[in-house]
N, C-alpha and C positions, 0 to 999 in steps of 0.2 A: 553444888550437886557432884557430884563425879559420873564422869563423861562413860559411857560404855564403850569397851574395846571393840575396832572395827576388825578384830580379826581372829577367828576361832580355828584351830588346828587341824578341826573336825567339818568346818563349814562345808556343804555342799552346794556346789556354786553350777548356776544354769545362765551360759551366755546368751545374751541378748543380741551382742555384737561386740567383737575381738579383735583387732589387729595384730594380726598374727605378727608382720616382720617388725612390728614397734617392740613388742614384747618380747621379741629375741633380742634385739640390739639393747633394751633396759637389762636384760638378767646377762648380756654377755657385760655389758658395761659392770652390773653390780656384781658379778663372779669371777669376773677375770675370764671369761671363758664361756663355752656353749657345751654341756652336757649332752649328749646323743642317744648313748645306752649304758648301764647299769647293770653289774651283776653279782648277784648275791648266791653264798653257797653254804648249806647248813649240811651238817651230817649228825648222824642218828648212831650210835653205838649200843653193844650189848653182848651177852656170852648166851652158850648153849651147853647145857652138861648132857650127859647121856652115859650108859651104863652098860654092859654085857654081864648075864647071867648064865654062866659056863658050870658044867658040872664038874671040870677039875679046879677051873678058877675063873675069876670074875676083875673085871678092869672098868675103870671109868675115865673119861676124858672131857674136856671141855674145849669148843670153840667160840672168837669172838667174831661178830661181823659189824662190818657199820655200812650202811646207807648215807649216799650224800647225791644229793639232790642240790642241780645249778638251774638258777633262775635270771634269765636276761630282762631287764625292765625299760621300757623304751620314755622319756624325757618327754612327756605331753604339755600341751599347753595348760591345761587346767591346774599340772603340778608346779611348771614356772610360775604362774599367777599367785599360786598362792605362797610362793616363796617369798615373791616382789611384798604380797600383802606382810607375811613375817617380817619383813627386814622393814619397811617402812613401819610397824608399830614399835620394832625395837629401836629404830633411831631416825626417827622423822624428819628432825633438823639436818641431819647428813644426808638425805636423799630430798629433800624441799618439800617434803608432805603435808597437806594441809588435809585434816579429817573434818572437813566443815559439819561443825555442830550450832554453832550459830552464825550463820553467812553474815550477816549485818557486822560482825566484828571482823571475822576470820576473811572474807574477802576485801575488805577494804583496804588500800596500799599493796595489794597482792603484785608480786613482779611476773614479767614474760620467763618462763621455765619452771614457775611452781609446777607441781604437779597436785590437782585436787581430787579429792573423794566425797562425794556428796550423794545423799539420796534424796530423790526428789519426785517431783511427776514428770513423766517424759512425754513428749508427743512430736508427733511431724506436723509441722505448720500445712494449712490447707493450699496454700499454693503451690508447695515443695510436692504435697503429695500428687496434685492434679499433674504437675508436669511429671513424675517418676508413673504416672499411669500412663502418660500420652509417648512415652517412649517405646512401649509395643507397636508404634502406628508405622514406623519407618519398613517393618518385612511389609504389612501386607498393600503400601505403596508399591513398594519393589512389586509385587504379584501383580499389581493392580498393573503398571508400565508393562511388565513380561507380557501379558493376556491382551494389551488393549490390541497391538496388530491382529491375532488372530481374530480378534472380538470383529472390529473392521471387516476383515475378508469374510467372516460369516453375513455380513449385512446386519451385525445386529445394532442398534441404538447407542451411540456412544457421546450424543451430543450434550448428556448432563455431564460428562466425565471430563477436569481437566485438561488441557494440553500437555502433550509430553513434556515441556519445558516447566510447567508450573508443578507437574509432579516431581521431577528432579528437584526442582526448587524446595518442596513442602518436604523430600525425604532429609535433604542435608539439613533442613530444620529438625525435624525428629529425628537425626540422627544426632545432630546436638545435645537434644533433652537427652537420649536415650546415654549419652557418655555423662553427661552430668551426676554429680553425686549426693545421695539423699542426706538431708540434713534434719537434726533432732535438737529441741529445745527440751531444758529443762529447769521447771519452778517451782516455788512453795507457796502455799498461802500465807505464812509467818514472814516471809520476806518478800522486799521488791526486787532483789537481787536474781536473775536470768543466768544457766549457763547454755551455751549451742556450739555447735560443730560438724561438720561433715561426717557422714563416713563412707569406707570405700567396700568396693567390690557388691556383691549381691547380698542385700539383705531385705528379710521378710518384715515389710512395713505394717503387719498386723502385731508384731510382736510389741513394735515401737512403740506403746501406749500404756498410761497407767504407771506404778509406783516401780521404781528401779534405784540403783547406784550406779552415776556415772564416775568415771574415772579419766581424768584428763589430763594434758600441760597447758597451762597458760600460754595463749598466741598472743591475745591483748585485751585490753580492756573497755569496755564503753562507758562513759560516764554518765550520772544522770543527766538527761534532756538531749541527749546524742541519740541517733538511730541510723540502723544500718539496713538496706534491706535484704532479705533473703537470697536474693536474684545476684547481687553481688559479693556472696560470700566466697572465698577461695573453692573452688571444685564445680561452681555454678557459672559454669562459660558461657552461659546465652545471651550476656551482654557486653558488647566491644568495651575494651577500659575506658576509654573516655567517657563513655555513659556510665558503668559503675563509679567511676571518680564523683561527674555530677552527681550520681544518686544517693550516693553519701552525703554529700554535702544540702540536698533537699528534705526537706521533712514531709513526710508524708501527707495528704489531702485527706479530709474527713471522709471517715469510710476504709482507707486504706491501712489504718493502724495494722492490722494482722500480718501483714505481708512484710513488717519491718522486725528487727530486734533491736528494741528501746532498753538503754541504759538505767539503772546500774546492771553492767552483764558482763561475764567473762566470755570469751571465744575462744576455745578447746581445739586441742590436738585429740582426739577422744582417744583414748586407748580402749575401753570397755565399756560396754554396759550390761550390766548382771541383775539378777536376784538371787 
């Protein structure tokens, strides 16, 4: 059965996530540099004929005119990404690019550094979503600490408010949560394989649900029977290093399986998530 091409020159892309610095690096490596702007020039020529009707004599003349239009185009991320997809479609072996149509076959034996493109069901694990939503608590704690002296001076009841030292410790914890990165997982009913990776910068969690295409570079493979807690992923710095290493060696307890990525799975440096 022939496979469908993954690239169409007129395809309109809506990015749910894009790692812009990584895209720039890939394009620079692919094209030997980075194009910031390009200029196109077009001209239109024609002729004009006129005549004079005099009583003594008549004359006819003509003149030509040419209009020139110059247009500067900025090289956008969308244009760069389409060129990357076109290059991958033209020579996937050279780019180490795998268009996953049969994950059970395509992902088996894949090495670190390979580029994966897979249409799958994307979601944010519930534990990661809770942590991301808790990240906004730190500014509220800072405000509470700033207002606490004034509240005490006014004689307000502050007995239920944690002590200043406790508020400071809580603020540090929540600032750590705020700096952690969103993590997404991709899966499909037709296979046991999964992909997962974190996203840098500000992302809209509501968009990261449902069918989408994930593109990323393989960083690690989890074999069947291996487990990795989401809190121990790179970019999720809520656990000390030793605790992260211990957590990777400890299978989940009953009822905690949803807090782990289990093999077979690919951990990716995600370049893009789009529809």
